[in-house]
Backbone as CSV, one residue per row, in Angstrom:
resi,resn,N_x,N_y,N_z,CA_x,CA_y,CA_z,C_x,C_y,C_z
1,ASP,106.268,62.120,126.262,104.932,62.218,126.828,103.942,62.662,125.751
2,ASN,102.744,62.120,125.808,101.684,62.605,124.944,101.038,63.819,125.593
3,PRO,100.455,64.716,124.776,99.761,65.867,125.357,98.625,65.408,126.265
4,ARG,98.367,66.192,127.317,97.229,65.885,128.197,95.934,65.991,127.399
5,GLU,95.100,64.998,127.539,93.832,65.018,126.814,92.698,65.425,127.747
6,PRO,91.577,65.871,127.212,91.328,66.100,125.786,92.067,67.331,125.242
7,LEU,92.394,67.253,123.951,93.031,68.369,123.249,91.954,69.219,122.599
8,VAL,92.037,70.524,122.814,91.090,71.464,122.206,91.884,72.550,121.483
9,PHE,91.515,72.827,120.251,92.125,73.909,119.481,91.123,75.047,119.356
10,VAL,91.603,76.280,119.525,90.791,77.473,119.268,91.460,78.200,118.105
11,LEU,90.810,78.214,116.959,91.432,78.779,115.762,90.570,79.896,115.190
12,GLY,91.211,81.020,114.901,90.511,82.159,114.320,91.420,82.877,113.348
13,GLY,91.276,84.189,113.309,92.139,84.992,112.454,91.736,84.930,110.994
14,ALA,92.555,85.580,110.166,92.257,85.697,108.737,93.091,84.754,107.879
15,LYS,94.054,84.054,108.485,94.924,83.153,107.706,94.247,81.784,107.589
16,VAL,93.181,81.786,106.804,92.292,80.621,106.730,93.000,79.404,106.143
17,LYS,93.828,79.608,105.127,94.496,78.454,104.497,95.434,77.764,105.480
18,ASP,96.164,78.543,106.276,97.028,77.957,107.315,96.184,77.170,108.314
19,SER,95.068,77.762,108.729,94.206,77.105,109.718,93.615,75.813,109.172
20,MET,93.255,75.796,107.899,92.702,74.575,107.293,93.727,73.447,107.318
21,ARG,94.990,73.796,107.110,96.043,72.770,107.164,96.161,72.211,108.574
22,ILE,96.114,73.105,109.562,96.180,72.665,110.959,94.985,71.769,111.281
23,ILE,93.787,72.204,110.885,92.566,71.445,111.192,92.624,70.052,110.581
24,THR,93.040,69.981,109.327,93.090,68.683,108.645,94.005,67.724,109.385
25,LYS,95.190,68.189,109.761,96.135,67.330,110.492,95.634,67.020,111.897
26,ALA,95.078,68.025,112.562,94.634,67.848,113.946,93.519,66.816,114.046
27,LEU,92.592,66.851,113.095,91.459,65.928,113.146,91.857,64.515,112.745
28,GLU,92.961,64.393,112.015,93.505,63.055,111.742,94.119,62.475,113.008
29,GLY,94.450,63.357,113.957,95.049,62.944,115.224,93.999,62.857,116.315
30,SER,94.427,63.206,117.532,93.563,62.960,118.693,92.887,64.218,119.231
31,VAL,92.876,65.301,118.448,92.215,66.522,118.903,90.714,66.279,119.034
32,LYS,90.155,66.654,120.183,88.727,66.403,120.425,87.849,67.405,119.702
33,ASN,88.167,68.693,119.869,87.337,69.729,119.258,88.168,70.862,118.693
34,ILE,87.695,71.417,117.586,88.235,72.648,117.017,87.162,73.712,117.210
35,LEU,87.466,74.739,117.996,86.534,75.848,118.211,86.902,76.957,117.227
36,THR,85.960,77.398,116.412,86.288,78.319,115.324,85.811,79.744,115.597
37,GLY,86.590,80.699,115.106,86.235,82.111,115.198,86.846,82.856,114.029
38,GLY,86.685,84.169,114.024,87.291,84.990,112.992,86.765,84.671,111.599
39,LEU,87.567,85.013,110.608,87.195,84.752,109.216,87.047,83.251,108.967
40,LEU,87.833,82.464,109.685,87.744,81.004,109.569,86.322,80.524,109.872
41,ALA,85.730,81.035,110.947,84.365,80.633,111.312,83.372,81.033,110.231
42,ASN,83.570,82.207,109.626,82.659,82.641,108.565,82.710,81.691,107.374
43,VAL,83.918,81.223,107.053,84.070,80.251,105.960,83.321,78.961,106.297
44,PHE,83.452,78.502,107.536,82.757,77.277,107.949,81.239,77.477,107.996
45,LEU,80.791,78.645,108.445,79.348,78.917,108.462,78.787,78.912,107.038
46,ALA,79.531,79.502,106.101,79.109,79.478,104.697,79.077,78.039,104.181
47,ALA,80.070,77.243,104.591,80.126,75.834,104.175,78.945,75.042,104.718
48,LYS,78.468,75.455,105.874,77.331,74.772,106.516,76.003,75.187,105.878
49,GLY,76.055,76.193,105.016,74.846,76.604,104.308,74.230,77.898,104.792
50,TYR,74.856,78.557,105.771,74.321,79.841,106.237,74.590,80.930,105.200
51,ARG,73.591,81.739,104.940,73.768,82.905,104.071,74.213,84.060,104.960
52,LEU,75.466,84.461,104.808,76.053,85.436,105.731,75.632,86.864,105.421
53,GLY,75.328,87.123,104.164,75.065,88.494,103.722,76.222,88.998,102.878
54,ASN,75.933,89.959,102.013,76.923,90.421,101.040,78.235,90.916,101.633
55,PRO,78.229,91.765,102.677,79.512,92.276,103.178,80.465,91.163,103.621
56,SER,79.943,90.149,104.315,80.806,89.065,104.803,81.272,88.167,103.664
57,ILE,80.380,87.879,102.708,80.761,87.027,101.575,81.751,87.752,100.666
58,GLU,81.524,89.050,100.446,82.453,89.817,99.606,83.834,89.885,100.251
59,PHE,83.880,89.935,101.568,85.171,89.946,102.264,85.894,88.617,102.038
60,ILE,85.164,87.510,102.125,85.745,86.186,101.845,86.242,86.134,100.404
61,ARG,85.428,86.661,99.486,85.805,86.661,98.067,87.044,87.524,97.846
62,GLY,87.086,88.673,98.507,88.220,89.580,98.360,89.532,88.994,98.846
63,LYS,89.447,88.057,99.783,90.642,87.377,100.297,90.960,86.106,99.501
64,SER,90.239,85.902,98.392,90.423,84.709,97.534,90.251,83.407,98.315
65,LEU,89.205,83.365,99.139,88.993,82.210,100.014,87.721,81.427,99.685
66,VAL,87.092,81.731,98.546,85.863,81.011,98.190,86.138,79.513,98.076
67,GLY,87.303,79.154,97.545,87.669,77.734,97.420,87.782,77.028,98.758
68,GLN,88.067,77.802,99.811,88.192,77.196,101.144,86.830,76.750,101.692
69,ILE,85.750,77.320,101.156,84.411,76.920,101.607,84.170,75.449,101.272
70,GLU,84.607,75.021,100.090,84.444,73.607,99.705,85.281,72.691,100.595
71,ILE,86.490,73.138,100.927,87.348,72.351,101.832,86.668,72.231,103.193
72,ALA,86.120,73.346,103.679,85.421,73.344,104.968,84.218,72.406,104.930
73,LYS,83.510,72.399,103.808,82.335,71.530,103.660,82.741,70.060,103.808
74,GLY,83.849,69.697,103.173,84.342,68.322,103.274,84.725,67.954,104.698
75,LEU,85.366,68.883,105.404,85.764,68.626,106.795,84.543,68.484,107.702
76,LEU,83.525,69.308,107.473,82.302,69.226,108.279,81.574,67.903,108.051
77,GLU,81.627,67.411,106.817,80.982,66.121,106.522,81.732,64.974,107.182
78,GLU,83.056,65.082,107.197,83.877,64.000,107.748,83.932,64.032,109.277
79,TYR,83.933,65.245,109.852,84.079,65.392,111.315,82.965,66.286,111.875
80,PRO,81.698,65.896,111.727,80.602,66.805,112.099,80.553,67.165,113.578
81,ASP,81.049,66.296,114.432,80.930,66.543,115.875,82.172,67.174,116.485
82,ARG,83.228,67.322,115.691,84.493,67.792,116.267,84.831,69.236,115.902
83,ILE,84.188,69.753,114.866,84.374,71.159,114.493,83.203,71.944,115.072
84,VAL,83.505,72.894,115.957,82.459,73.644,116.662,82.356,75.048,116.058
85,LEU,81.158,75.389,115.619,80.927,76.692,114.992,80.223,77.637,115.964
86,PRO,80.344,78.944,115.740,79.630,79.899,116.594,78.123,79.674,116.536
87,SER,77.447,79.928,117.655,75.981,79.867,117.685,75.375,81.264,117.570
88,ASP,76.211,82.270,117.777,75.802,83.659,117.559,77.024,84.460,117.135
89,VAL,76.781,85.599,116.521,77.882,86.425,116.008,77.600,87.895,116.319
90,ALA,78.647,88.709,116.194,78.491,90.162,116.323,78.719,90.791,114.958
91,ILE,77.858,91.734,114.614,78.018,92.468,113.361,78.415,93.909,113.674
92,ASP,79.018,94.541,112.675,79.433,95.941,112.795,78.343,96.812,112.171
93,ARG,77.441,97.304,113.017,76.371,98.171,112.514,76.811,99.614,112.688
94,ASN,77.482,100.118,111.662,77.980,101.504,111.662,78.856,101.795,112.877
95,GLY,79.759,100.867,113.178,80.698,101.044,114.283,80.210,100.506,115.607
96,GLU,78.944,100.104,115.667,78.369,99.571,116.910,78.373,98.043,116.868
97,ARG,78.725,97.427,117.999,78.674,95.967,118.112,77.225,95.546,118.369
98,VAL,76.684,94.729,117.486,75.324,94.206,117.655,75.387,92.687,117.533
99,GLU,74.968,91.987,118.586,75.009,90.522,118.570,73.693,89.968,118.033
100,ILE,73.813,88.962,117.172,72.622,88.336,116.579,72.794,86.817,116.592
101,SER,71.671,86.113,116.575,71.731,84.657,116.443,71.905,84.309,114.965
102,LEU,72.299,83.073,114.690,72.502,82.666,113.300,71.195,82.712,112.513
103,SER,70.072,82.581,113.210,68.770,82.623,112.522,68.469,84.015,111.966
104,GLU,69.212,85.022,112.428,69.010,86.396,111.951,69.891,86.736,110.749
105,LEU,70.638,85.766,110.255,71.404,85.952,109.024,70.476,85.710,107.835
106,PRO,70.767,86.289,106.636,71.915,87.133,106.302,71.728,88.578,106.781
107,GLN,72.842,89.297,106.832,72.847,90.687,107.274,73.555,91.569,106.251
108,ASP,73.140,92.824,106.210,73.812,93.795,105.344,74.993,94.447,106.056
109,TYR,75.344,93.905,107.212,76.507,94.391,107.966,77.476,93.227,108.139
110,ARG,78.766,93.551,108.174,79.786,92.503,108.219,79.870,91.846,109.592
111,ILE,80.070,90.518,109.587,80.316,89.776,110.828,81.744,90.082,111.281
112,VAL,81.893,90.523,112.551,83.206,90.989,113.011,83.684,90.314,114.298
113,ASP,82.862,89.436,114.883,83.260,88.734,116.110,82.260,87.608,116.341
114,VAL,82.618,86.673,117.212,81.617,85.711,117.664,80.877,86.338,118.845
115,GLY,79.693,85.818,119.139,78.859,86.409,120.171,79.121,85.866,121.560
116,SER,78.461,86.466,122.549,78.706,86.102,123.951,78.205,84.696,124.285
117,GLN,77.151,84.239,123.617,76.663,82.869,123.819,77.731,81.870,123.370
118,THR,78.346,82.154,122.233,79.431,81.308,121.720,80.614,81.320,122.677
119,VAL,80.958,82.492,123.186,82.076,82.605,124.132,81.836,81.710,125.343
120,SER,80.632,81.741,125.895,80.311,80.898,127.061,80.463,79.419,126.732
121,SER,79.989,79.025,125.568,80.099,77.632,125.132,81.563,77.221,124.979
122,TYR,82.363,78.093,124.343,83.779,77.785,124.123,84.531,77.681,125.451
123,ILE,84.201,78.548,126.403,84.853,78.490,127.718,84.552,77.151,128.387
124,GLY,83.348,76.629,128.190,83.001,75.309,128.718,83.914,74.225,128.175
125,HIS,84.197,74.267,126.871,85.122,73.306,126.253,86.532,73.468,126.827
126,ILE,86.967,74.718,126.978,88.320,75.006,127.477,88.490,74.487,128.900
127,ASN,87.474,74.669,129.730,87.571,74.248,131.131,87.631,72.734,131.301
128,LYS,87.228,71.998,130.273,87.285,70.528,130.335,88.534,69.976,129.653
129,ALA,89.345,70.861,129.067,90.483,70.416,128.253,91.720,70.127,129.099
130,GLY,92.535,69.200,128.611,93.840,68.949,129.217,94.916,69.782,128.544
131,THR,94.736,70.014,127.235,95.657,70.836,126.448,94.838,71.753,125.552
132,VAL,95.203,73.033,125.526,94.531,73.996,124.644,95.578,74.686,123.786
133,PHE,95.338,74.707,122.479,96.168,75.484,121.561,95.283,76.544,120.935
134,ALA,95.698,77.804,121.002,94.917,78.899,120.413,95.776,79.691,119.440
135,ASN,95.219,79.951,118.258,95.929,80.724,117.247,94.917,81.559,116.466
136,GLY,95.091,82.872,116.506,94.230,83.756,115.730,93.099,84.355,116.548
137,ALA,92.817,85.632,116.290,91.746,86.333,117.002,90.380,85.823,116.559
138,LEU,89.399,85.900,117.468,88.038,85.461,117.150,87.209,86.579,116.530
139,GLY,87.729,87.800,116.601,87.072,88.954,115.984,88.141,89.926,115.513
140,ILE,87.740,91.164,115.239,88.715,92.182,114.814,89.338,92.766,116.075
141,TYR,90.507,92.256,116.441,91.082,92.579,117.746,91.473,94.049,117.872
142,GLU,91.832,94.677,116.750,92.305,96.071,116.802,91.199,97.050,117.200
143,ILE,89.946,96.639,117.059,88.816,97.517,117.397,88.205,97.021,118.708
144,PRO,88.279,97.833,119.779,87.864,97.362,121.111,86.492,96.690,121.158
145,ALA,85.519,97.225,120.436,84.162,96.652,120.479,84.117,95.235,119.915
146,PHE,85.105,94.910,119.076,85.094,93.601,118.420,86.220,92.695,118.930
147,ALA,86.845,93.111,120.043,87.920,92.320,120.665,87.384,91.451,121.805
148,TYR,86.097,91.587,122.103,85.495,90.943,123.280,85.776,89.441,123.342
149,ALA,85.451,88.713,122.284,85.570,87.250,122.326,87.024,86.823,122.493
150,THR,87.927,87.461,121.762,89.350,87.120,121.865,89.833,87.295,123.299
151,GLU,89.479,88.418,123.915,89.929,88.692,125.287,89.344,87.685,126.280
152,GLU,88.060,87.396,126.153,87.420,86.466,127.095,88.006,85.061,126.972
153,ILE,88.283,84.637,125.752,88.829,83.289,125.539,90.263,83.204,126.053
154,ILE,91.071,84.235,125.817,92.452,84.226,126.323,92.456,84.203,127.849
155,LYS,91.568,84.975,128.473,91.473,84.952,129.945,91.075,83.564,130.438
156,ALA,90.142,82.935,129.743,89.684,81.597,130.144,90.807,80.574,130.029
157,ILE,91.581,80.652,128.953,92.704,79.718,128.772,93.734,79.931,129.877
158,ALA,94.017,81.203,130.178,95.012,81.518,131.215,94.584,80.991,132.578
159,ASN,93.289,80.985,132.849,92.780,80.557,134.158,92.453,79.073,134.229
160,ALA,92.489,78.391,133.093,92.121,76.971,133.062,93.267,76.100,133.572
161,ASP,92.918,74.949,134.096,93.913,73.982,134.568,94.293,73.085,133.399
162,CYS,95.119,73.644,132.501,95.488,72.891,131.300,96.880,73.305,130.839
163,PHE,97.449,72.488,129.957,98.678,72.835,129.250,98.249,73.753,128.113
164,SER,98.754,74.991,128.082,98.246,75.980,127.127,99.347,76.511,126.221
165,VAL,99.026,76.576,124.939,99.947,77.104,123.932,99.178,78.121,123.105
166,ILE,99.700,79.345,122.998,99.057,80.312,122.114,100.067,80.827,121.099
167,GLY,99.560,81.162,119.911,100.393,81.701,118.850,99.573,82.646,117.994
168,GLY,100.250,83.375,117.118,99.556,84.334,116.258,99.643,85.730,116.839
169,GLY,99.862,86.715,115.979,100.108,88.089,116.428,99.049,88.656,117.347
170,ASP,97.769,88.592,116.932,96.699,89.180,117.748,96.477,88.393,119.034
171,THR,96.650,87.076,118.969,96.453,86.244,120.163,97.505,86.567,121.214
172,VAL,98.748,86.669,120.773,99.845,87.007,121.684,99.667,88.432,122.209
173,ALA,99.247,89.351,121.331,99.004,90.743,121.755,97.925,90.799,122.833
174,ALA,96.877,89.994,122.673,95.799,89.969,123.671,96.319,89.480,125.014
175,ALA,97.149,88.438,124.995,97.714,87.913,126.248,98.562,88.974,126.940
176,ARG,99.309,89.743,126.150,100.144,90.813,126.717,99.273,91.949,127.246
177,ASP,98.285,92.352,126.457,97.406,93.452,126.870,96.660,93.108,128.159
178,LEU,96.299,91.841,128.310,95.554,91.390,129.494,96.473,90.996,130.645
179,ASP,97.786,91.039,130.378,98.802,90.709,131.386,98.625,89.285,131.937
180,VAL,98.392,88.327,131.025,98.232,86.931,131.457,99.290,86.008,130.844
181,GLU,100.300,86.598,130.194,101.330,85.765,129.552,101.939,84.742,130.505
182,GLU,102.196,85.176,131.736,102.871,84.297,132.694,101.990,83.128,133.136
183,LYS,100.688,83.226,132.910,99.778,82.149,133.313,99.609,81.102,132.213
184,LEU,100.208,81.358,131.049,100.122,80.421,129.929,101.380,79.565,129.898
185,THR,101.237,78.309,129.507,102.398,77.409,129.501,103.431,77.854,128.484
186,HIS,102.972,78.204,127.284,103.918,78.603,126.243,103.277,79.638,125.324
187,VAL,104.003,80.711,125.072,103.567,81.739,124.132,104.517,81.693,122.947
188,SER,103.995,81.313,121.785,104.827,81.142,120.600,104.825,82.413,119.773
189,THR,106.005,82.906,119.466,106.108,84.087,118.603,106.664,83.689,117.239
190,GLY,106.590,82.413,116.936,107.191,81.880,115.713,106.432,82.165,114.439
191,GLY,105.241,82.764,114.542,104.481,83.103,113.349,104.203,81.902,112.474
192,LYS,104.436,82.078,111.173,104.109,81.026,110.207,104.913,79.762,110.459
193,ALA,106.146,79.921,110.959,106.973,78.734,111.230,106.298,77.832,112.254
194,SER,105.719,78.440,113.295,105.063,77.627,114.321,103.785,77.001,113.784
195,VAL,103.120,77.702,112.862,101.918,77.137,112.231,102.304,75.926,111.391
196,ASP,103.365,76.070,110.598,103.835,74.946,109.784,104.213,73.771,110.668
197,TYR,104.877,74.073,111.767,105.318,73.022,112.685,104.111,72.324,113.298
198,LEU,103.141,73.147,113.693,101.960,72.585,114.344,101.150,71.737,113.374
199,ALA,101.144,72.130,112.110,100.372,71.396,111.111,101.054,70.088,110.728
200,GLY,102.249,69.855,111.262,102.989,68.634,110.960,102.359,67.397,111.567
201,VAL,102.898,66.276,111.208,102.340,64.991,111.628,102.333,64.864,113.145
202,ARG,101.222,64.393,113.685,101.053,64.063,115.101,101.321,65.252,116.021
203,LEU,101.017,66.458,115.557,101.095,67.646,116.421,102.441,67.754,117.112
204,SER,103.494,67.653,116.326,104.842,67.600,116.890,105.207,68.852,117.677
205,ALA,104.569,69.975,117.379,104.893,71.201,118.128,104.548,71.045,119.598
206,ILE,103.377,70.500,119.881,102.977,70.323,121.278,103.884,69.297,121.945
207,GLU,104.247,68.251,121.205,105.176,67.258,121.760,106.483,67.940,122.164
208,ALA,106.991,68.793,121.254,108.262,69.463,121.526,108.132,70.427,122.698
209,LEU,107.018,71.136,122.759,106.831,72.115,123.827,106.732,71.452,125.195
210,LYS,106.219,70.225,125.229,106.107,69.544,126.520,107.485,69.228,127.100
211,ASP,108.486,69.175,126.213,109.848,68.905,126.681,110.601,70.186,127.021
212,SER,110.012,71.342,126.693,110.705,72.603,126.977,110.300,73.104,128.359
213,PRO,111.128,73.946,128.970,110.798,74.440,130.322,109.481,75.203,130.311
214,ALA,108.629,74.916,131.244,107.339,75.610,131.344,107.562,77.018,131.869
215,ARG,106.665,77.910,131.500,106.714,79.267,132.051,106.270,79.215,133.497
216,ALA,106.853,80.058,134.303,106.507,80.063,135.733,105.093,80.576,135.924
């Protein structure tokens, strides 16, 4: 069986190079949209020409991810309508969550989550999806003020009428913390192995999961 369409990916977290591999393969296939969050979204926003501000750019530089901005630029040029970027973000203003629109960039405070407007937009995509794969937090999940987007998106996936697969430490932790694991079709704890598998040709991980027993 092929995955139920449309296919929507929600990708975040700090493992940007892994996510870029997934995105490249996914967009060669039948994935309709990639919804971005976390450090991955910041890389794509920089690729789109947004000036994020020194704290966010220095964080990207510190993770040796400046080269990924060029890769993101190429993907945005090739697939402009399929990669979805945040329309607003949350910054860490001395420990306080402050949401701003992209027009208010650059900032002297680090971007730490996507904003509530973005969350609403992403939930709209999820509710129309036949299959959703989510990997990586959309903000800094360990800090409650910056866990908002990750929690809202996981709840939306759990409540959506779709085939759902989640992976990644913070994503799985959010599902457990919110007590929605049983509402998801498959929770992958395979870490990098599942990422490698998912990045394989024709999204073989989802194909394989469709043949495995669904969670009750």
